[in-house]
N, C-alpha and C positions, 0 to 999 in steps of 0.2 A: 504494500500500500504506500501511497505517496500523498503528502499534504502540501499545499502551498497557500500562502497568504495572497488574497486578491488585491491587496493594497501595495505590497512590496515583496518582490521575490527574494529579497535578502533576509526576510524574517523567516527563521527556520525552527522556532520553538513554539509549541502549542499546548494548551490545556485541554484535556478531554477526560472522560470517565473510564475508569477500570474498576473491576470488582475484585475485592480482596476479603478474606476472612479476618476477624479479630477475635482474640481470646479475652473475654471480659471477666472481671470480678464483679459479682452481683451479690445482693443480700438475699435473705431467705424468701423474699417475695419476688425476686427476679429484677429488682431495681438496680440500675447501673451504678457502680461505684468507681471503677477505673478500668482502663485498658491494660491488661496484663502483658500481652505480647501481640505483635503483628503475626498474622497467620500466613496463609497461602494465597497466591494469586489464583483467582478463579477464572477470570477472563480478562485478557489484555485489551488494548485499544481496538475499537470497532470502527470501521469506516462509515457505518450508518449513524453513529453518534455525532453530535456537534463537536467540532474542534475549534478552539478560539486562539487566535494569534496572541502570544504573550506580549508582544511589543505594542500592538494597536487594538487588540480585542476584536478584530474582524473575524467573521465566521469563515473558516478555512474551507477550501475546496479539497476534498479527499477522494482519491481514486484508488480502488482496490486493484492491485496489480495482478 
């Protein structure tokens, strides 16, 4: 996959969503206390999600290779 900023081709860093697991410490009612540890990557960047340019916040154009 390849992303590019529609405002400036020199912008090469983007924000997007990935899915990860976290190990939480909770109380006896299941209420969050703190994150104990980062878990595993469940799914990495998806070309179907919005990607935003870090420099100018434009919505990137993403093509699945």
